[in-house]
RONURO-394378 format. One record per atom (N, C-alpha, C): x, y, z negated; residue in three letters. Coordinates in pm, whole numbers, padded with zeros to 5 digits, always signed. Last residue first. Layout:
REM residues N
XYZALA/...
This chain:
REM residues 94
+03980-01653-03120ARG/+03989-01761-03035ARG/+04060-01876-03098ARG/+03781-01365-03187GLU/+03884-01469-03248GLU/+03877-01595-03167GLU/+03747-01108-02940ARG/+03693-01231-03033ARG/+03806-01318-03073ARG/+03666-00836-02764ILE/+03779-00897-02853ILE/+03705-00999-02951ILE/+03605-00796-02443ASP/+03534-00822-02554ASP/+03643-00887-02649ASP/+03675-00537-02217LEU/+03735-00646-02299LEU/+03660-00667-02430LEU/+03588-00446-01886LYS/+03559-00449-02032LYS/+03625-00568-02089LYS/+03715-00247-01623ILE/+03696-00383-01683ILE/+03661-00356-01822ILE/+03650-00031-01348THR/+03663-00062-01496THR/+03647-00197-01532THR/+03801+00157-01077ARG/+03731+00032-01125ARG/+03761+00024-01279ARG/+03799+00407-00830GLU/+03827+00373-00974GLU/+03744+00250-01003GLU/+03966+00561-00550ASP/+03868+00466-00616ASP/+03896+00438-00756ASP/+04039+00748-00277ILE/+04045+00741-00413ILE/+03925+00646-00470ILE/+04219+00773+00024ARG/+04104+00728-00041ARG/+04132+00713-00194ARG/+04371+01039+00204SER/+04379+00933+00091SER/+04242+00902+00046SER/+04279+01096+00551PRO/+04312+01139+00410PRO/+04317+01020+00308PRO/+04496+00834+00552SER/+04496+00975+00572SER/+04354+01021+00627SER/+04599+00592+00300SER/+04536+00632+00423SER/+04532+00788+00443SER/+04720+00501+00077SER/+04804+00564+00178SER/+04737+00612+00297SER/+04527+00592-00220THR/+04566+00505-00118THR/+04655+00587-00018THR/+04495+00591-00570THR/+04500+00674-00446THR/+04567+00597-00337THR/+04292+00450-00842ILE/+04398+00448-00733ILE/+04387+00563-00631ILE/+04240+00396-01178LYS/+04201+00491-01066LYS/+04323+00492-00965LYS/+04101+00186-01398CYS/+04219+00202-01308CYS/+04175+00284-01188CYS/+04016+00153-01739ALA/+03978+00196-01610ALA/+04113+00212-01533ALA/+03875-00041-01986VAL/+04006-00011-01927VAL/+03974+00021-01782VAL/+03685-00057-02288SER/+03693-00029-02149SER/+03842+00000-02108SER/+03606-00300-02534TYR/+03690-00182-02489TYR/+03679-00181-02343TYR/+03421-00406-02821ARG/+03431-00407-02665ARG/+03505-00268-02620ARG/+03468-00591-03111GLN/+03457-00475-03044GLN/+03465-00494-02897GLN/+03511-00824-03246GLY/+03373-00786-03247GLY/+03362-00650-03161GLY/+03843-00753-03357PRO/+03744-00855-03325PRO/+03605-00789-03339PRO/+04022-00478-03193SER/+03960-00529-03321SER/+03852-00630-03285SER/+04342-00471-03026GLY/+04181-00465-03021GLY/+04136-00525-03160GLY/+04626-00613-02856SER/+04554-00548-02975SER/+04401-00548-02957SER/+04741-00557-02518SER/+04735-00616-02650SER/+04643-00540-02742SER/+04784-00603-02168LEU/+04724-00540-02272LEU/+04734-00623-02406LEU/+04926-00513-01859TRP/+04934-00611-01978TRP/+04887-00545-02107TRP/+04788-00493-01536VAL/+04817-00418-01670VAL/+04833-00541-01778VAL/+04827-00463-01192ILE/+04832-00549-01304ILE/+04866-00468-01429ILE/+04670-00382-00899VAL/+04735-00328-01005VAL/+04707-00427-01128VAL/+04697-00487-00563SER/+04640-00511-00692SER/+04728-00425-00786SER/+04790-00516-00301GLY/+04673-00440-00320GLY/+04608-00449-00457GLY/+05031-00639-00290THR/+04913-00720-00228THR/+04784-00641-00251THR/+05240-00541-00413THR/+05234-00507-00266THR/+05107-00578-00205THR/+05124-00414-00726THR/+05201-00503-00651THR/+05168-00476-00501THR/+05200-00202-01012SER/+05122-00228-00897SER/+05203-00325-00812SER/+05214-00260-01353GLY/+05275-00243-01227GLY/+05191-00278-01107GLY/+05273-00236-01716ASP/+05188-00231-01592ASP/+05278-00233-01471ASP/+05268-00328-02068ALA/+05337-00305-01930ALA/+05240-00305-01816ALA/+05099-00264-02278VAL/+05234-00316-02303VAL/+05318-00289-02180VAL/+04856-00073-02407LYS/+04910-00111-02275LYS/+05061-00144-02310LYS/+04625-00161-02656THR/+04752-00108-02623THR/+04809-00159-02489THR/+04321-00033-02781ILE/+04378-00125-02687ILE/+04518-00064-02661ILE/+04248+00189-02925GLY/+04243+00059-02996GLY/+04301-00055-02913GLY/+04073+00389-02704GLU/+04155+00385-02820GLU/+04137+00255-02891GLU/+04058+00269-02371ASP/+03994+00316-02483ASP/+04085+00303-02612ASP/+04264+00384-02103LEU/+04231+00288-02203LEU/+04154+00335-02322LEU/+04334+00435-01780THR/+04270+00499-01890THR/+04215+00389-01986THR/+04589+00463-01537LEU/+04507+00383-01636LEU/+04456+00462-01740LEU/+04637+00542-01201ALA/+04634+00594-01330ALA/+04539+00496-01425ALA/+04842+00509-00906TYR/+04734+00474-00997TYR/+04749+00530-01132TYR/+04945+00543-00568SER/+04956+00569-00707SER/+04839+00525-00780SER/+04919+00400-00321LEU/+05026+00497-00353LEU/+05060+00521-00494LEU/+04842+00102-00191ILE/+04821+00179-00311ILE/+04941+00264-00332ILE/+04799+00097+00161THR/+04854+00045+00038THR/+04809+00139-00074THR/+04693-00037+00479GLU/+04685+00060+00375GLU/+04731+00003+00250GLU/+04707-00249+00669GLY/+04819-00156+00655GLY/+04813-00051+00543GLY/+04358-00260+00683ALA/+04485-00319+00726ALA/+04596-00211+00727ALA/+04205-00109+00382SER/+04221-00138+00529SER/+04355-00203+00562SER/+04095-00260+00082LEU/+04197-00176+00164LEU/+04186-00218+00305LEU/+03930-00456-00019TRP/+03874-00324+00001TRP/+03968-00237+00098TRP/+04073-00676-00083GLN/+03965-00694+00012GLN/+03907-00558+00064GLN/+04260-00556-00274SER/+04301-00619-00150SER/+04197-00643-00044SER/+04218-00456-00523TRP/+04165-00386-00411TRP/+04192-00451-00273TRP/+04187-00572-00845ASP/+04227-00618-00711ASP/+04148-00537-00613ASP/+04345-00548-01137PHE/+04243-00473-01066PHE/+04276-00497-00912PHE/+04403-00789-01393GLY/+04428-00724-01270GLY/+04302-00655-01216GLY/+04587-00837-01696PHE/+04455-00826-01630PHE/+04480-00742-01504PHE/+04767-01038-01920ASP/+04762-00964-01795ASP/+04617-00947-01749ASP/+04796-01020-02289LEU/+04757-01082-02157LEU/+04759-00983-02044LEU/+04854-01106-02598THR/+04895-01015-02502THR/+04883-01077-02364THR/+04642-01162-02888ALA/+04697-01198-02747ALA/+04752-01076-02677ALA/+04509-01088-03119ASN/+04666-01117-03129ASN/+04720-01149-02994ASN/+04244-01064-03048ALA/+04312-00950-03086ALA/+04460-00969-03102ALA/+04157-01236-02744ASP/+04190-01238-02881ASP/+04259-01120-02924ASP/+03926-01155-02495LYS/+04066-01153-02541LYS/+04072-01153-02688LYS/+03715-01194-02217ILE/+03740-01220-02353ILE/+03879-01218-02389ILE/+03590-00945-01985TYR/+03686-01064-02023TYR/+03694-01069-02172TYR/+03385-00837-01732VAL/+03399-00849-01876VAL/+03484-00982-01902VAL/+03316-00828-01471ASN/+03428-00735-01510ASN/+03441-00738-01665ASN/+03245-01102-01262SER/+03222-01027-01386SER/+03339-00932-01418SER/+03203-01107-00911THR/+03280-01152-01031THR/+03246-01054-01150THR/+02980-01215-00673MET/+03033-01102-00751MET/+03088-01165-00876MET/
């Protein structure tokens, strides 16, 4: 099991991924997604990929704080499957 807690510097702009590739059925894709970010984190850019992942570029945050970023997807299966995953960002001076 991988950790969903990541360390980020307040001045860094980094990409973070939500990977559903092992969870999706053969031929199933992500039709849409919605990101929810705690106040204090800034979304710079995002984009889903054809490999079953959603990538989001994040910046800012205050040192010593932990922020949550959630990604909720809807899939192409019939009926559509809906899932949500959350990552945590610990902001630290690096």
